[in-house]
FISE-496831 format. One record per residue (C-alpha): residue number from 0; x, y, z. Coordinates in steps of 0.5 Angstrom, whole numbers, plus 500, padded with zeros to 3 digits. Each point is the difference from the previous one (the first is absolute). Example, Ala and Ser with C-alpha at 12.3 -4.5 7.8 and 13.67 -1.06 7.14 Angstrom:
2
   lumti    px    py    pz
       0   525   491   516
       1   502   507   498
This chain:
393
   lumti    px    py    pz
       0   040   445   261
       1   501   502   507
       2   505   495   503
       3   501   500   508
       4   502   495   505
       5   496   498   506
       6   502   502   507
       7   495   499   506
       8   494   499   495
       9   502   507   496
      10   503   501   494
      11   506   504   499
      12   499   504   494
      13   506   500   494
      14   499   504   494
      15   498   496   493
      16   506   505   497
      17   505   495   502
      18   501   494   495
      19   502   494   504
      20   498   495   495
      21   503   494   500
      22   507   500   496
      23   501   497   493
      24   504   493   500
      25   506   503   498
      26   500   505   506
      27   497   494   505
      28   506   496   498
      29   505   506   501
      30   497   500   507
      31   501   493   501
      32   507   500   498
      33   501   506   505
      34   497   496   506
      35   504   494   499
      36   506   504   500
      37   502   499   492
      38   503   506   497
      39   498   501   493
      40   503   504   494
      41   496   505   496
      42   500   501   493
      43   497   507   501
      44   504   502   506
      45   500   508   498
      46   503   502   507
      47   506   503   498
      48   503   500   507
      49   500   492   499
      50   505   501   494
      51   506   504   502
      52   496   506   498
      53   499   504   507
      54   503   507   500
      55   506   501   505
      56   495   505   504
      57   495   494   501
      58   504   494   500
      59   495   495   503
      60   496   495   497
      61   492   503   499
      62   496   494   504
      63   493   504   498
      64   497   497   507
      65   493   504   500
      66   500   501   507
      67   507   504   500
      68   507   498   500
      69   501   494   505
      70   506   503   504
      71   496   507   501
      72   494   496   503
      73   504   496   504
      74   504   506   503
      75   493   504   501
      76   497   494   503
      77   506   499   505
      78   498   508   502
      79   493   499   501
      80   500   493   503
      81   496   497   494
      82   500   495   495
      83   503   502   494
      84   495   496   496
      85   495   504   503
      86   503   507   497
      87   499   503   493
      88   505   506   498
      89   497   505   496
      90   502   507   498
      91   495   504   505
      92   494   499   505
      93   496   503   494
      94   501   494   496
      95   499   496   505
      96   493   502   501
      97   499   500   492
      98   502   492   500
      99   496   499   506
     100   494   503   497
     101   501   496   493
     102   501   494   505
     103   493   501   504
     104   495   504   495
     105   497   499   494
     106   498   507   497
     107   493   502   503
     108   503   497   507
     109   501   504   506
     110   506   502   505
     111   498   502   507
     112   505   506   502
     113   500   505   506
     114   497   507   500
     115   504   505   502
     116   505   497   496
     117   505   501   494
     118   497   500   493
     119   505   496   497
     120   496   493   501
     121   494   503   497
     122   504   503   494
     123   504   493   499
     124   493   496   501
     125   497   505   495
     126   506   498   495
     127   498   493   501
     128   493   501   498
     129   498   498   508
     130   496   504   504
     131   502   503   507
     132   495   500   506
     133   502   504   506
     134   499   498   507
     135   501   505   506
     136   505   502   505
     137   497   503   506
     138   503   505   504
     139   498   501   508
     140   507   502   503
     141   503   495   496
     142   499   496   493
     143   496   494   500
     144   497   495   494
     145   493   499   500
     146   500   493   499
     147   492   499   501
     148   499   505   494
     149   505   495   496
     150   496   494   503
     151   494   503   497
     152   503   502   494
     153   502   493   498
     154   493   497   502
     155   497   505   495
     156   499   499   493
     157   505   504   498
     158   505   496   504
     159   500   494   496
     160   504   504   495
     161   506   501   505
     162   506   496   499
     163   505   503   505
     164   500   505   506
     165   506   505   500
     166   503   502   507
     167   506   505   501
     168   504   499   506
     169   501   505   502
     170   495   504   496
     171   502   506   496
     172   498   506   501
     173   496   498   507
     174   507   496   503
     175   495   495   503
     176   503   493   501
     177   495   494   499
     178   498   498   508
     179   500   493   502
     180   493   499   501
     181   499   504   493
     182   505   495   497
     183   496   494   503
     184   493   502   497
     185   503   502   493
     186   503   493   499
     187   494   497   502
     188   496   504   496
     189   505   498   494
     190   500   493   501
     191   492   499   501
     192   499   504   494
     193   506   497   495
     194   503   506   499
     195   508   502   501
     196   503   505   504
     197   505   505   497
     198   505   503   506
     199   504   506   498
     200   505   501   505
     201   505   505   497
     202   500   504   506
     203   499   495   505
     204   507   501   503
     205   499   508   502
     206   496   500   506
     207   498   507   503
     208   495   499   505
     209   498   493   500
     210   495   496   504
     211   503   493   503
     212   499   494   496
     213   501   502   493
     214   503   495   495
     215   501   498   493
     216   495   496   496
     217   506   497   496
     218   500   493   501
     219   492   500   503
     220   498   493   499
     221   493   500   501
     222   498   503   493
     223   503   500   494
     224   505   507   501
     225   504   504   495
     226   505   504   504
     227   503   506   496
     228   506   504   502
     229   506   503   497
     230   507   504   500
     231   496   506   498
     232   498   502   507
     233   504   495   504
     234   507   504   497
     235   496   506   499
     236   502   500   493
     237   495   500   495
     238   505   499   495
     239   502   493   502
     240   494   497   497
     241   500   493   503
     242   493   497   503
     243   498   494   502
     244   494   495   501
     245   500   495   506
     246   495   495   499
     247   497   496   506
     248   493   497   503
     249   497   493   499
     250   505   495   496
     251   495   498   495
     252   498   508   499
     253   508   502   499
     254   501   494   495
     255   495   502   496
     256   501   507   500
     257   507   499   499
     258   499   496   494
     259   496   506   497
     260   505   505   502
     261   506   497   497
     262   496   500   493
     263   499   508   501
     264   507   501   503
     265   503   496   494
     266   496   504   495
     267   503   506   503
     268   507   497   500
     269   504   500   507
     270   504   506   503
     271   506   502   497
     272   506   496   502
     273   504   507   500
     274   495   503   506
     275   500   493   503
     276   507   500   501
     277   500   506   505
     278   494   497   504
     279   505   497   506
     280   504   507   500
     281   493   504   501
     282   498   495   505
     283   506   501   504
     284   499   507   500
     285   492   500   502
     286   500   500   507
     287   505   506   501
     288   496   504   495
     289   493   498   503
     290   503   502   507
     291   502   507   496
     292   494   501   497
     293   496   498   507
     294   504   505   504
     295   498   506   495
     296   493   498   500
     297   499   499   507
     298   504   507   501
     299   496   504   496
     300   494   497   503
     301   502   503   507
     302   502   506   496
     303   493   501   497
     304   496   498   507
     305   505   506   503
     306   498   505   495
     307   493   498   500
     308   500   501   508
     309   503   507   499
     310   496   503   495
     311   496   505   503
     312   494   499   496
     313   499   493   501
     314   497   499   493
     315   503   494   498
     316   501   493   503
     317   503   493   498
     318   496   494   499
     319   504   494   504
     320   504   496   495
     321   503   494   502
     322   505   498   495
     323   502   502   493
     324   504   507   498
     325   493   504   499
     326   495   504   504
     327   494   503   500
     328   499   507   502
     329   493   502   502
     330   498   507   498
     331   494   504   501
     332   494   497   496
     333   498   507   498
     334   506   501   495
     335   500   497   493
     336   505   495   499
     337   502   502   493
     338   500   508   503
     339   505   498   505
     340   505   496   496
     341   499   506   494
     342   502   505   506
     343   506   496   502
     344   502   500   493
     345   499   507   499
     346   503   503   506
     347   505   495   502
     348   502   496   494
     349   498   494   503
     350   495   495   498
     351   496   494   503
     352   495   494   500
     353   493   502   503
     354   496   494   503
     355   495   499   494
     356   506   497   496
     357   500   494   505
     358   492   500   500
     359   499   503   507
     360   493   500   502
     361   500   508   502
     362   504   506   498
     363   505   503   505
     364   507   495   499
     365   507   501   497
     366   505   495   499
     367   507   501   503
     368   506   496   499
     369   505   499   506
     370   506   499   495
     371   503   507   499
     372   506   503   504
     373   498   503   507
     374   501   507   498
     375   496   499   493
     376   494   496   504
     377   499   506   505
     378   500   505   494
     379   495   496   497
     380   495   499   506
     381   501   507   502
     382   498   502   493
     383   494   496   501
     384   498   503   507
     385   501   507   497
     386   496   499   494
     387   494   497   504
     388   500   506   505
     389   500   505   494
     390   495   497   497
     391   495   500   506
     392   501   507   501
């Protein structure tokens, strides 16, 4: 049975997969005792850390808070200027997507995701038995979201299956932030059609050539919003697997969403205390580490512009990237993207991701990272320029 919460005459849809049935009498009595501040002993307490059996390496008592260890959430909340109760700690934003698809979608439902975009979302949705429908980012000197096309899709028969709209802020690989006017339109569309907004903001802190007015969607109050972020990009440390979901929106929607999300989080068990205890120290390092990465990517973007300006052939250009740490190179469309990358592999021992990996609508794109050390970055770009020139001779 479809379950939801009514806001402004529309229904916010939640999955019927999550069991939120009434507790049995024993569980209800336990909840009432907890509400009254009564501590109950447990005949079946199988938590060894409560019985003097915790190892010396992990001496704390395991609390099993489904949203993640409270101290770690409080430290993160202070860093984000957010409410600790609105945060869920988990291993990665990939896991966050999986949880949210479980929360919002039954098999056969659909999620709206941007095109061009990273294929991860489609892959995760497929694993959940959920379809991904694409909305188009358009390029006219800069990237923008075609909100009119989204409105048309939501009004169509197919739109009745849509349970969430995903925005990447800034998007990968286009590097485009959500503009204030786009945000206003998307929040209104989501609210009017009873769908949730999922905002992936892992690249937000890395501004390149932004327009004014960029802002995080984390904390958005106009519609049920799940903002995703984590240490992987913030610390430039993909092996630091810590991600989080920040829930916001109308209070009734948030309460209903968290009631169900707590069930999912509890089933998957909270983040390890071993990992969580390092979160305050990682947060202390975040600002300096983000500054270091930002200096690198902005410096390499300046080098890229200089190399392209100095290239006598003038065959390659770069699309404006407002944020993130990747850019899209535009190469002559007469070149086959596969052939270009295969030639780079053969002649320069250098591989790459062509535009069709990200569902670009036309041929002639190559994604480039701005992270390498400057000398390596210049060699990479020069290899692309030389290869393109050689292939057109």
